[in-house]
C-alpha positions in Angstrom: 7.1 -5.6 -33.6 4.7 -5.4 -36.5 2.1 -3.7 -34.5 4.9 -1.1 -33.1 6.0 0.0 -36.6 2.5 0.3 -37.8 1.7 2.7 -34.8 4.8 4.6 -35.6 3.6 5.0 -39.0 -0.2 5.9 -38.0 1.4 8.6 -35.5 3.5 10.3 -38.0 0.6 10.2 -40.3 -2.1 11.7 -37.7 0.5 14.1 -36.2 0.8 16.0 -39.5 -2.6 15.9 -40.3 -3.7 17.3 -36.8 -1.2 20.4 -37.2 -2.5 21.0 -40.4 -6.1 21.0 -39.4 -5.1 23.5 -36.5 -3.6 25.8 -38.4 -5.0 29.2 -38.2 -7.7 29.9 -40.9 -7.5 33.0 -43.2 -9.7 34.6 -45.6 -12.4 35.7 -43.0 -12.7 32.1 -41.8 -13.4 31.6 -38.1 -10.2 30.7 -36.3 -9.8 27.4 -33.9 -9.8 30.1 -30.7 -13.1 31.4 -32.1 -14.6 28.0 -32.6 -13.6 26.4 -29.1 -14.7 29.4 -27.3 -15.1 28.1 -23.4 -14.8 24.2 -24.0 -13.3 22.2 -21.7 -9.8 20.8 -22.4 -11.6 17.2 -23.3 -13.9 19.0 -25.6 -10.9 20.9 -27.7 -9.3 18.1 -28.0 -12.2 16.6 -29.5 -12.8 19.6 -31.7 -9.4 19.4 -32.9 -9.6 15.8 -34.0 -12.9 16.8 -35.8 -11.4 19.8 -37.6 -8.5 17.5 -38.6 -11.3 14.8 -39.5 -9.4 12.2 -37.5 -12.9 11.4 -35.9 -13.4 9.4 -39.2 -10.2 7.0 -38.5 -10.1 3.8 -36.8 -8.0 5.1 -34.2 -9.9 8.4 -33.5 -13.4 6.6 -33.3 -12.1 3.9 -31.1 -10.6 6.9 -28.9 -14.3 8.7 -28.8 -15.8 5.6 -28.2 -13.6 4.8 -25.1 -14.4 8.3 -23.6 -17.9 7.8 -23.8 -18.3 4.2 -22.9 -16.4 4.6 -19.5 -19.4 7.0 -18.5 -21.5 4.1 -18.0 -18.9 2.1 -16.1 -20.1 1.3 -12.5 -17.1 0.4 -10.8 -17.6 2.0 -7.3 -14.4 2.9 -5.0 -14.2 3.8 -1.5 -12.7 7.1 -0.6 -10.0 8.2 0.1 -8.5 6.2 -2.9 -5.4 6.0 -4.7 -4.6 3.8 -8.2 -1.7 3.4 -10.4 -2.5 2.5 -14.0 -1.1 2.0 -17.5 -2.2 3.0 -20.9 -0.6 1.8 -24.1 -0.4 3.9 -27.3 -1.7 1.1 -29.7 -5.1 0.8 -27.7 -7.1 3.9 -27.3 -8.6 3.8 -23.6 -10.2 5.9 -20.7 -10.5 4.9 -17.2 -13.7 5.9 -14.9 -13.5 6.0 -11.0 -17.0 6.0 -9.1 -17.6 7.3 -5.5 -20.3 8.7 -3.4 -19.9 12.0 -1.7 -21.9 13.9 0.9 -23.1 17.7 0.5 -20.7 19.9 2.7 -17.5 17.7 1.6 -14.5 19.0 -0.5 -13.4 16.5 -2.8 -9.7 16.7 -4.0 -8.7 14.8 -7.4 -5.2 14.7 -8.4 -3.4 12.8 -11.1 0.3 12.5 -11.7 1.9 11.2 -14.9 5.3 9.3 -15.8 6.1 8.9 -19.2 8.8 9.3 -21.5 7.5 12.0 -23.6 5.1 14.7 -23.3 1.5 13.4 -22.7 -1.8 15.2 -22.3 -4.1 13.4 -19.8 -7.8 14.8 -19.7 -9.4 14.8 -16.1 -13.2 15.4 -15.8 -15.5 15.4 -12.8 -19.1 14.5 -13.6 -22.3 14.1 -11.3 -24.2 10.8 -11.9 -28.0 11.6 -11.8 -30.5 9.0 -10.5 -32.5 7.0 -12.8 -32.2 4.7 -15.8 -30.5 5.1 -18.2 -27.6 6.3 -16.6 -27.0 10.0 -17.2 -24.2 11.9 -16.1 -23.6 15.9 -15.8 -20.4 17.4 -16.4 -19.1 19.4 -13.4 -15.4 20.2 -13.5 -12.4 20.0 -15.6 -8.8 20.0 -14.6 -6.2 22.0 -16.4 -4.0 19.7 -18.3 -0.7 20.9 -16.9 -1.7 20.5 -13.2 -4.4 17.7 -13.0 -6.2 18.6 -10.1 -9.8 19.2 -9.4 -11.2 20.8 -6.1 -14.9 20.7 -6.0 -17.6 21.5 -3.1 -20.1 18.8 -3.0 -23.5 20.1 -3.2 -25.7 17.3 -3.0 -25.4 13.5 -1.8 -24.8 11.6 -5.0 -22.5 9.3 -6.8 -19.8 11.2 -8.8 -17.7 10.0 -11.6 -13.8 10.7 -12.3 -12.9 10.5 -16.1 -9.4 10.1 -17.0 -8.2 9.6 -20.5 -4.8 10.1 -22.4 -4.5 11.8 -25.6 -4.3 9.3 -28.8 -1.0 7.5 -29.5 0.5 7.9 -26.2 1.9 5.5 -23.5 2.5 6.2 -19.8 1.7 5.4 -16.2 -0.3 7.5 -14.0 -1.5 7.8 -10.3 -4.8 9.1 -9.4 -6.0 9.9 -5.9 -9.3 10.7 -4.8 -9.9 12.3 -0.9 -12.3 14.2 0.9 -12.0 17.3 3.3 -14.7 19.2 5.4 -15.5 22.5 3.4 -15.8 24.5 6.5 -13.2 24.8 9.2 -14.3 23.1 12.9 -16.4 25.8 14.9 -15.1 25.2 18.2 -11.5 26.3 19.0 -9.1 23.3 19.8 -11.7 20.5 19.4 -12.4 18.2 16.5 -14.0 15.1 15.5 -14.4 13.5 18.8 -16.3 16.6 20.5 -19.4 15.8 18.1 -21.6 13.9 20.6 -25.0 14.5 19.4 -26.0 14.2 15.6 -28.4 15.1 12.9 -31.8 14.0 13.0 -32.1 12.7 16.8 -35.4 13.0 18.2 -36.1 15.9 20.7 -39.0 16.9 23.0 -40.4 13.3 23.0 -40.3 13.0 19.0 -41.9 16.3 18.6 -39.2 17.8 16.6 -35.8 16.5 15.4 -32.4 17.8 15.8 -31.7 20.0 13.1 -27.7 20.4 13.8 -24.9 18.7 15.7 -23.6 19.3 19.2 -20.1 20.1 20.0 -19.4 19.6 23.7 -16.7 21.7 25.1 -15.9 23.5 28.5 -17.7 26.4 29.3 -15.9 29.6 27.8 -14.2 27.8 25.1 -14.2 29.9 21.9 -16.7 29.3 19.2 -15.3 30.5 16.1 -16.4 31.6 12.4 -16.4 28.3 10.1 -15.7 30.3 7.2 -15.4 34.0 5.9 -18.8 35.8 6.3 -21.3 38.6 7.6 -22.9 38.2 11.0 -26.6 38.7 10.1 -28.1 38.4 13.6 -27.0 38.2 17.5 -30.0 37.4 19.6 -31.4 35.6 22.6 -34.2 32.9 22.1 -36.1 30.6 24.4 -34.6 27.4 22.6 -31.2 28.5 21.3 -30.3 30.8 24.0 -27.6 33.4 23.1 -27.4 32.8 19.3 -25.1 34.3 16.3 -26.3 33.9 12.6 -23.3 33.8 10.2 -24.3 34.4 6.4 -21.8 32.1 4.3 -22.6 34.0 1.0 -20.1 32.1 -1.3 -22.0 29.0 -0.4 -25.4 30.3 -0.3 -25.9 29.3 3.3 -26.4 30.5 7.1 -24.4 29.1 9.8 -26.2 29.1 13.2 -24.4 29.1 16.7 -26.5 28.4 19.7 -26.2 27.9 23.3 -23.5 30.7 23.8 -22.6 31.6 26.9 -21.2 35.2 25.6 -21.7 36.7 22.4 -18.7 38.8 21.0 -19.9 40.0 17.7 -22.6 42.3 16.0 -24.9 42.3 13.6 -23.5 43.5 10.3 -19.8 42.4 11.4 -17.4 41.1 8.6 -15.3 38.0 10.1 -12.8 35.7 8.9 -12.2 32.3 9.2 -11.1 31.5 13.2 -12.4 34.6 14.4 -14.0 34.1 17.6 -17.9 34.9 17.4 -18.7 33.9 21.3 -18.1 31.6 24.1 -19.5 28.0 24.5 -22.3 27.7 27.3 -25.5 26.1 27.7 -28.1 28.8 27.5 -31.7 28.7 26.3 -33.1 24.9 26.5 -29.7 23.5 27.0 -29.7 24.6 30.8 -29.9 21.0 32.2 -27.0 19.6 29.6 -23.2 20.2 29.7 -21.8 23.3 27.8 -21.9 22.8 24.2 -22.3 24.5 20.9 -25.4 23.6 18.9 -24.3 24.1 15.0 -26.6 24.1 12.2 -26.4 25.1 8.6 -29.2 26.4 7.0 -29.1 26.5 3.0 -30.6 29.4 1.0 -34.2 28.3 -0.5 -33.8 24.7 1.2 -33.7 25.0 5.2 -31.8 22.8 7.4 -29.1 20.6 6.0 -26.8 18.0 8.1 -23.7 20.1 9.1 -21.6 16.7 9.9 -19.9 16.2 6.5 -19.2 20.2 6.6 -16.9 20.0 9.4 -15.9 16.2 9.9 -12.1 15.4 8.9 -11.9 12.1 7.6 -9.3 10.1 9.5 -8.7 7.1 7.0 -5.8 7.1 4.6 -5.7 5.6 1.1 -3.8 2.1 1.4 -0.5 2.1 0.0 0.3 0.5 -3.3 1.4 -3.4 -2.6 1.2 -4.6 -6.4 4.1 -5.2 -8.8 3.8 -2.1 -11.1 5.9 -4.0 -13.7 2.5 -5.9 -14.5 0.5 -2.8 -15.2 -0.4 -2.6 -19.0 0.6 -6.3 -19.6 -1.2 -9.6 -20.1 -1.8 -11.7 -17.3 -3.8 -14.9 -16.2 -5.6 -16.2 -13.2 -3.5 -18.7 -11.1 -6.4 -20.5 -9.2 -9.5 -21.7 -9.8 -12.6 -19.9 -9.6 -11.1 -16.2 -9.2 -13.8 -13.7 -8.3 -14.1 -10.3 -10.0 -15.2 -7.5 -7.6 -16.9 -4.2 -8.3 -14.5 -2.7 -6.2 -11.1 -3.6 -4.6 -12.6 -5.3 -1.5 -13.6 -8.7 -0.6 -17.3 -7.8 0.4 -17.9 -5.8 -2.9 -20.1 -7.0 -5.4 -19.2 -10.0 -7.6 -19.1 -9.7 -11.0 -18.2 -12.7 -12.3 -16.1 -15.8 -11.4 -13.1 -16.6 -13.6 -11.6 -20.1 -14.3 -7.9 -20.9 -13.9 -5.6 -19.5 -16.9 -8.3 -17.1 -17.8 -6.3 -14.1 -19.9 -7.0 -10.6 -19.0 -4.8 -7.3 -19.2 -3.9 -5.5 -15.9 -4.7 -1.8 -16.1 -4.5 -0.6 -12.8 -3.6 -1.4 -9.3 -5.0 -0.4 -5.7 -3.3 -1.5 -2.7 -3.0 -5.2 -3.2 -5.6 -5.7 -5.9 -5.2 -5.5 -9.9 -7.8 -3.5 -11.9 -8.2 -5.9 -14.8 -10.0 -5.9 -18.2 -11.3 -8.6 -19.9 -11.4 -9.2 -23.6 -14.8 -8.1 -23.7 -14.0 -4.8 -22.3 -15.5 -5.7 -19.0 -13.6 -4.4 -15.8 -13.1 -5.2 -12.3 -10.8 -6.1 -9.4 -9.0 -9.3 -8.2 -6.8 -9.7 -5.7 -3.2 -9.6 -6.6 -2.4 -13.1 -5.3 -4.7 -14.6 -7.7 -3.0 -13.6 -10.9 0.0 -14.8 -12.5 2.4 -13.4 -15.4 2.1 -15.0 -18.8 6.0 -14.7 -19.3 6.1 -18.4 -18.3 4.2 -20.2 -21.2 1.7 -22.9 -20.3 2.8 -25.3 -23.1 3.8 -25.7 -26.7 1.0 -26.4 -29.2 1.5 -27.9 -32.9 -0.6 -26.5 -35.2 -1.6 -29.2 -37.9 -2.9 -26.9 -40.7 -2.2 -23.4 -41.7 -4.4 -21.1 -38.9 -5.0 -17.4 -38.8 -4.0 -15.4 -35.4 -6.8 -13.4 -34.8 -6.1 -9.9 -32.8 -9.3 -10.4 -30.6 -10.8 -13.6 -29.3 -14.4 -13.5 -31.3 -15.6 -14.8 -34.5 -14.9 -11.3 -36.2 -11.8 -11.0 -34.8 -9.3 -9.1 -37.1 -6.5 -11.5 -38.4 -3.0 -10.1 -37.9 -0.9 -13.2 -38.7 -0.9 -16.7 -40.0 1.0 -19.7 -38.5 1.7 -22.4 -41.1 0.9 -26.2 -40.6 2.9 -28.1 -38.4 4.4 -25.0 -36.7 4.6 -24.3 -32.9 2.9 -21.7 -31.0 3.5 -20.9 -27.1 0.2 -20.9 -25.3 0.0 -18.5 -22.5 -3.6 -18.3 -21.5 -7.1 -18.7 -22.5 -10.5 -17.0 -22.7 -13.6 -19.0 -23.9 -12.7 -21.0 -27.0 -9.6 -19.2 -27.8 -6.1 -19.5 -26.8 -3.7 -16.6 -26.2 -0.4 -17.7 -28.1 2.8 -16.1 -29.1 4.2 -17.5 -32.6 8.0 -18.0 -33.4 8.4 -14.4 -34.7 6.8 -12.9 -31.6 3.4 -12.1 -32.8 0.7 -12.4 -30.1 -2.8 -13.3 -30.7 -5.7 -15.7 -30.4 -5.9 -18.9 -31.6 -9.3 -20.5 -32.2 -9.6 -24.0 -30.6 -11.3 -26.6 -32.9 
């Protein structure tokens, strides 16, 4: 209760200060719009905090630190992925999601917000550069109204999504990350199962490698434009047989169609996705094989790349949420001995740490039947939902022999938030290291050092 009153007071003060700091300048001074330029929504918000001098406040500093700290988080998630989480007004927080993606995939990131009042969420995508210390490069930002990012992957790397709410707001969110091919499938009526020869396989007794994929289909099946582009070459060669080259200028690449039975376009012709370029055959050095389309992609200035991620449609779907959403944002404790905390929501994922029974933690998110948890130290990870329980049912009642301070955090330098008088009772909910998570008679929740 005391914390809630304090938060409300701070909110009113900061809101007034922020509005004052955002007022349009006069007397020839630059306006906020001129100062912000082409900044991302996140950067604009940071700039507004600085202009209102809120970055010097404790809450402002905590918010900025949270946004920076998550860029170093290493929680790695498989995609497609969907998670529901919760953020509290009294604690500045940010969330990050790391995933691997391949060149040619189109990544879609979407967030949906549920809150009682209007809340700004900042959604940003970063590229994680190889090396140590970890460096990230900003790629895209979502509009705070739509909260969606669509990004065409240009390099096989790890990518990071940061989701952070504005100061002094509470709410829950659901974020989803999925991938789709960036190109259409180049053979009409066919799909993943028709790809029967992949990138890198040996050819001519190992003299060369297969720089493309083979898509098998009956002779005469239409080979179609996988994207909008310009036909740059229609030719016949000893290896490719009857070939068509399509320039995809928007993506800085050429698409190569080989072993055609018939070519139905001319050099210089503009085509649209799905337009027929030719018919599948087995011309060139494919005369002894069944009819198929050899499909290749050549990036400007780089040469051949694996076309598979460009056209493969993922069939796996994100697992439905199976956890109790009422637990999100609340304290919980481990219900079994030796509970494993994993890097991602998978039993085979990297083990981060093992917790004893009754260890206190906060539930910050949920994915399928896993909870995303945060320890008092700030470390995050995933625990199976069946290994956690609510702290609503106390472990025991404890009589305090001497007047003792209740701390906000379970550390030696923890901030005192209340005091329990000698011979008073507290309710013990969980523990962490040498501290007990307790609730006092007046409802204060905090930490008590075990002597």
